[in-house]
N, C-alpha and C positions, 0 to 999 in steps of 0.2 A: 567595494562589490564588486564581482564579476560582472560585466554587463555584456549581455547577448543581444545583437542586432537582427535585422531583418533577413540576413542571410542565414538563418538558424535552420538547419536540414533537418526536415522531418520526413522520414522514409516511408513509403508505402509497405503494406505488410505483404510478404512474399510467401507465407505459409498459412495452411489452413487449421483451424483448430475444430474438430467435431464435437459438439455437445449438444444434447437433448435437454432443454431447459426443464427443471421441476420447480413450478410455480406453487407457492401457498396462497390459500385464501386470504382476503383482505378483512380478517378479524383479530379482534385484540388476541395476542399471544404473549408466551412469557420467555424471557431469557434471564435466568436466574430469578432475582427479586424484581425485575424490570418486565411489567405488562404494558404492551403498548401496541399500536398500528403504525403502518407505513404509509397512509393514505392510499395514493393511486400505485404506489412502488410495491413491488413483489419479490418476494426472495428467491432467487435462482439456485441456491443452494442452503442447507439448513445452516443457521447458526446458533444451534443449541449447544455446541462445543465451545461456548465463550468462556475466555481466561483472562484474568487481571493481567497487565503488563507489570513487569517489574521496573520501578521507577528509581534511579538514583541521581543523587545531586552530582553535578560536574564538578572534578577536582581542577587545579590550577593549570594540569597539562592540558586537560581538554579546553579549558577556557582559553588558553595560548593557541593551540591549534586554530579554534575557530576565528581568533582574532587576526589570523594570517589570511584569511579568506573572505570575510565580511564583515560588517560592522554591527549585525545583531546580538545581543546577549544570548547565550546557551543556556537554558532553564533546567533542562532533565535529559538524562540519557533513558531510553526505553528498550527494554529486551522482553524475551518470551520465556515464561517458566521451562526449565530444564526438561521435565516430563518424564523420559525414558531413554534408555539406550540404543546406540546404532542397531539397526537390523543387520543380519548376518549374510542375509542375500542368498540361502540356499534353496528357497523355493520360488517359483515364478511371483507366487502372490506377494512375497517381501519386497518385489521391485514395483510394486505398485501403490501409490498413495492416492486413496479416493477424497476428494475435496471435503465432503462431509465428515470425513474422519478426522480431518487435521484441526489443530486448535484454532480457535477464531479469537481476534482481539478488536477492540474498538477504539480504534487512535483517536477519532473526533465524531461530532454529531452526525449521524447518517452514513458513518463509514466503518465498515467492518472489512476485516482481512482474514482469509484463511491462510496459514502459514507453513510453509513446508520448509524447514530447516535442513539443510545437507546432511550435516554430521548425524542427523536423526535417520536417515534414509539410505546411508551408504554412498552419498556423494563425496566427492573430496573438496570441489569448491562451486557450491550452487546454492542458492535460496531463491524460492520462488513464493509469492504471496498472490492470491486472486481474492479482489475486492467484491464485496455486495456495497457499492456506493449508490445511495438512493438520491433521487432527485433532490438537489439543494446540498446533499452531504459533501464532506469535505474533512481531510486530515489535517492537523497543526502545520505551521511552515517548519519545515526540519532539512537536516543535512544526514548523508551518509559518508563515512570514510572512504569507500570506493564507489565505482562508477555503477550506473543502474539504468535498467531500460524498461520503459513502459510499453505496453503492447495492448491495444484495445480492437475489437473487430465489429463493435456495435454501439453508437453513442456519441455524444458531444460532450467535450471536457473543456472547462477554462482552467489554464494553468498559469501560474505563478514561477517563472524559473529565474533565477537570479532577480534582476529588477525589471523584468519583462514580462508584461501579462498577454496572452494570447488565446484564443479560442479556435480549438480543431475538432473537425469531426472525423470519427473512424470511418475506414480501417486505417491505422497508423502504428508506428513505432516511433517513440521520441528518446533521445539520447540524453541521459542527466549525468553531467560530469560530477566527478568526486568534489565534495564539499559546498557544492553549489546548492544554496537555500530554493526551496521548492514546495510547493503545496499544487493542490488541483481541487475542482469543484466541478461535480455533475450539474450541468446546465441543461442537459435533455429531460425527457419525460419518463424515461424508463431506467429501471436499474442499471447501473454500468458495472461490468465485471472485469474491471481492469486487473492485466496481468503484469505483476512487477518482478523483475530478474536482477539478481547481484551475483557477481562471482565471488562470493564470500561462503561461509560455512554456518554462519550464525547470524539471525535476525538483529538487528541492532539499528538505531536512529536516533538523532539528538533534536530535540525539540527546542525551537527558538522563541524569542520573546515578541515575535510579529506575526499578524494575521493579515495577509494580503486582501482579502475578500469582505471585508465590513460594509463597503460601500456598492459592492457588486450584486445586482439582482439577479 
């Protein structure tokens, strides 16, 4: 397994992300058949557009690829439903993707992601996700074939990156190399809107058989 030492470079953020939060009341509400509350957490963006991820069983090629990078077993590959064709970008409005209009997925407990897949929005090589990670929320341990960048402007997050655990407070940018097992957990008191960026055109990740935060408070 890849080991990351204390020289892991975490870069301070160098850009401004202007956003006016839209919070919902802390009352029971519904996402499909699921009616629930988020205790002290509040949604920044609507997650009413929740969709089911497409989950496929890994074949021998995927299993072999993973065996070259780490010792965990790959359980499944997850993607987002195709949905619609790419925009033609003829009008200014087609250049804009509003977060609340994007499909949202639920990778793990207390973790929702609004997904902007490049091929659906006129990009050639870009995917962006914006999370609603509630306090204590976390996705499963997973990998991506390509590199990934995490950007957070406010909040505190516990990371598992390779076999290293570390906690970092925003603002920050974290570099996640290709095929490195990773996960994160919101250990702050407010919802974390983590921005994840991929130089690819399709949202895809492989879930592993290990969860690193079982003993973490």
